[in-house]
C-alpha atoms as one frame of an Amber mdcrd trajectory, in Angstrom:
protein
 209.498 152.895 101.115 205.969 153.893 100.136 205.138 156.731  97.778 202.036
 158.585  96.621 201.113 158.969  92.976 198.931 161.906  92.031 197.913 162.741
  95.616 199.445 165.352  97.880 200.134 164.336 101.448 197.955 166.176 103.950
 200.692 167.435 106.245 200.952 170.161 108.867 201.839 170.872 112.466 200.623
 172.354 115.686 200.296 176.134 115.259 199.355 179.138 117.378 195.856 180.529
 117.946 196.146 184.055 119.296 194.278 187.343 119.084 193.660 186.850 115.363
 192.531 183.299 116.021 192.242 181.004 112.995 193.863 183.587 110.727 197.097
 183.404 112.742 196.952 179.602 112.632 196.504 179.498 108.869 199.269 182.015
 108.145 201.683 180.135 110.371 200.832 176.847 108.638 201.469 178.360 105.207
 204.822 179.726 106.403 205.813 176.144 107.258 204.864 174.834 103.806 201.887
 172.970 105.270 198.458 172.284 103.776 196.736 171.608 107.095 197.309 172.356
 110.782 196.217 171.656 114.339 195.396 174.252 116.993 194.025 174.704 120.492
 191.307 177.336 120.929 193.180 178.555 124.021 196.041 177.430 126.239 195.980
 173.609 126.553 196.674 173.772 130.298 193.738 175.996 131.309 190.103 176.841
 130.571 190.500 180.530 129.691 188.804 181.088 126.344 187.840 184.122 124.242
 184.770 184.285 122.045 185.192 183.182 118.450 185.331 186.194 116.134 183.145
 185.538 113.101 184.916 188.130 110.947 188.355 186.658 111.688 187.028 183.212
 110.796 185.718 184.503 107.462 189.079 186.169 106.731 190.927 182.993 107.705
 188.809 180.845 105.402 189.492 183.165 102.463 193.215 182.994 103.221 193.109
 179.210 103.491 191.238 178.878 100.197 193.839 181.061  98.499 196.713 179.031
  99.930 195.614 175.452  99.385 194.377 174.560 102.868 191.123 172.606 102.976
 189.353 173.378 106.248 187.924 169.848 106.197 191.430 168.606 107.073 192.090
 171.040 109.921 192.276 169.594 113.440 191.499 171.083 116.844 192.969 169.594
 120.026 191.063 169.668 123.303 192.947 170.915 126.399 194.827 168.426 128.539
 192.874 169.271 131.674 189.813 167.357 130.461 189.454 163.987 132.184 186.447
 161.960 131.091 187.660 158.768 132.757 187.297 159.514 136.460 184.071 160.658
 138.112 184.964 160.147 141.760 184.437 163.897 141.993 181.184 164.414 140.112
 181.721 168.163 139.769 185.088 167.683 138.040 183.737 165.019 135.681 180.700
 167.121 134.792 182.959 170.125 134.232 185.058 168.103 131.761 181.906 167.138
 129.900 180.620 170.708 129.854 183.967 172.160 128.790 184.464 169.700 125.930
 180.921 170.331 124.757 181.698 174.055 124.734 184.915 173.477 122.770 182.908
 171.542 120.196 180.461 174.446 119.981 183.368 176.862 119.444 184.949 174.874
 116.618 181.531 174.322 115.023 181.351 178.102 114.585 184.653 177.930 112.676
 183.671 174.969 110.503 186.250 172.572 111.995 185.409 168.894 111.575 187.683
 167.170 114.127 188.676 167.581 117.769 191.334 165.324 119.302 190.773 164.314
 122.918 192.988 162.490 125.403 190.582 159.856 126.782 191.571 160.535 130.384
 193.187 159.016 133.462 191.567 156.363 135.632 193.433 157.538 138.760 192.027
 155.404 141.611 189.239 153.806 139.595 189.052 150.302 138.191 190.271 150.319
 134.597 187.019 149.059 133.065 184.961 151.544 135.066 187.172 154.348 133.764
 186.743 153.217 130.143 182.980 153.058 130.680 183.022 156.574 132.135 184.687
 157.875 128.975 182.016 156.333 126.770 179.235 157.614 129.063 180.723 161.108
 128.992 180.881 161.144 125.200 177.285 159.935 125.063 176.407 163.041 127.102
 178.434 165.311 124.834 177.370 164.321 121.320 173.888 164.188 119.856 172.306
 163.983 116.414 173.145 167.639 115.736 176.847 167.413 116.623 178.980 168.053
 113.537 182.662 167.824 114.600 183.942 164.309 115.217 185.629 163.489 118.517
 188.932 161.696 117.928 190.179 159.589 120.839 193.964 159.692 120.880 196.131
 156.614 121.340 198.084 157.082 124.554 201.526 155.983 125.769 200.378 154.492
 129.078 202.000 157.083 131.328 200.531 156.940 134.811 196.920 155.778 134.589
 196.190 156.931 131.031 193.347 155.208 129.216 193.348 154.330 125.513 196.740
 152.604 125.467 195.893 149.618 123.249 193.392 148.368 120.680 191.327 146.599
 123.313 190.713 149.808 125.246 189.982 151.840 122.120 187.569 149.194 120.878
 185.819 148.957 124.244 185.212 152.709 124.358 183.962 152.846 120.775 181.613
 149.899 121.321 179.958 151.684 124.248 179.445 155.003 122.443 175.956 155.369
 121.017 176.641 157.558 117.976 179.663 155.698 116.626 179.701 157.661 113.377
 180.636 160.792 115.350 183.745 159.323 117.007 187.090 158.292 115.484 190.717
 157.671 116.438 193.892 159.780 116.302 197.078 157.729 116.159 200.210 159.192
 117.756 203.453 157.565 116.635 205.368 158.444 119.811 202.514 157.172 121.961
 202.285 153.962 119.943 206.010 153.362 120.351 205.974 154.109 124.060 202.910
 151.897 124.583 204.752 148.932 123.050 204.051 149.043 119.303 207.042 148.458
 117.002 206.533 150.920 114.149 209.043 149.007 112.046 206.122 146.561 111.797
 203.445 149.183 111.162 201.660 147.009 108.585 201.020 144.428 111.292 199.571
 147.079 113.600 197.294 148.408 110.857 196.090 144.882 110.080 195.222 144.373
 113.746 193.581 147.804 113.905 191.510 147.043 110.834 190.350 143.733 112.270
 189.453 145.095 115.702 188.199 148.589 114.882 188.367 149.380 111.157 190.819
 151.636 109.336 188.011 154.030 108.443 188.099 155.198 112.076 191.624 156.653
 111.718 191.018 160.343 111.028 194.302 161.956 112.139 197.905 160.952 112.834
 200.238 162.816 115.179 203.726 162.275 113.778 206.466 162.345 116.398 209.682
 160.478 117.010 210.241 159.248 120.573 213.008 159.844 123.094 212.226 156.502
 124.717 212.466 152.789 123.989 209.462 150.754 122.884 207.151 150.049 125.803
 208.638 152.698 128.101 205.213 154.322 128.810 206.836 157.771 129.114 205.551
 159.934 126.220 208.467 162.214 125.339 208.428 163.463 121.755 211.563 163.793
 119.642 212.186 165.467 116.289 211.870 163.365 113.158 214.768 160.944 112.875
 216.284 162.064 116.159 214.569 159.439 118.297 214.184 155.706 118.746 211.511
 155.223 116.058 213.731 156.444 113.244 213.195 158.534 110.141 212.531 155.695
 107.677 209.904 154.111 109.921 208.122 157.446 110.278 208.273 158.042 106.522
 206.580 154.679 105.996 203.795 155.744 108.345 203.452 159.110 106.627 203.340
 157.639 103.122 201.346 154.510 103.911 198.907 154.012 101.000 196.019 153.050
 103.299 196.339 156.374 105.142 196.988 158.830 102.328 193.745 160.768 102.939
 194.400 161.098 106.672 195.799 164.448 107.932 199.270 164.099 109.476 200.224
 166.568 112.205 203.710 167.221 113.608 203.912 167.792 117.370 207.683 167.563
 117.549 209.517 169.772 120.074 211.030 173.138 119.275 214.776 173.083 118.726
 216.103 175.664 121.120 213.953 178.739 120.496 212.817 177.718 117.005 209.863
 175.696 115.708 211.209 172.916 113.443 208.130 172.400 111.294 209.161 174.087
 108.057 212.352 172.026 107.832 210.705 168.836 109.059 207.988 169.169 106.414
 210.761 169.616 103.839 212.365 166.415 105.151 209.061 164.598 104.738 208.416
 165.889 101.238 211.983 165.069 100.151 212.043 161.780 102.098 215.507 162.779
 103.236 216.696 163.061 106.833 218.361 166.339 107.784 221.215 165.688 110.251
 221.823 169.450 110.602 218.371 170.496 111.814 219.549 172.732 114.643 222.107
 174.579 112.527 219.737 175.002 109.578 216.988 176.356 111.832 219.358 178.978
 113.219 220.187 180.081 109.676 216.521 180.052 108.636 215.263 182.201 111.486
 218.305 184.433 111.580 217.608 185.378 107.991 213.877 185.841 108.775 212.781
 183.646 105.900 209.657 182.548 107.794 207.571 183.534 110.804 207.492 181.847
 114.169
């Protein structure tokens, strides 16, 4: 099992972004014992967005500085409704481009460096045409003045999802003009469900390095999976409670080639409680907690943290 010497893991989870915006996100992350986090600038299922409040951003940055969170490691996630892959309906495709460009403008105001994007679904289109559409869309979105990096997420292969293997990721990257402004977000559940055996993660990283380059990995979503390898279903499980297994996930988290990459938990809530504080403790201790549900009930009953 890998270990770090002298370097803290960059670890956090998905957090809320409400009326107090980034300040809420940062406070929630600290309550979980995290030193980074990921957020959506609004609900991931719709396009309703409020203006970014400059004063709240300033307050959030002061809070983050005081609590050991480097904003350079903070991740934004684009909403799921964006589909860059299919332009059978030109208005819908152009809307996706416009909306993602606006999201990038919003996070630029907050000083966020990364935005994770699901590449999209081909639907009725030829696979290669869909991959080309994604690259074309990104070429419309980014220019020389764009600061945040778009991170294409590895997908499980559910339905007609694009970005399900190294070939597809490489193809998209090769057809993007400003390659220095685009990277990759690995998702452990998605990798498993797409057919990657994470017990052999070193082999996957070697292949990734050869085809794309490890320097392109800028974020890792850390999730166990409720499904068998190659199931193409994408159902997240809590750490150690799925088919990937706790030790395999720990090896991903502590891999020496990825120690500077932010790791983000997207594991499901357990009943009515977010599991992130206890899962981060598991990760830091490298010890699986078989009593997660019971311990969460005790934790939140005693109000030792905030939801």
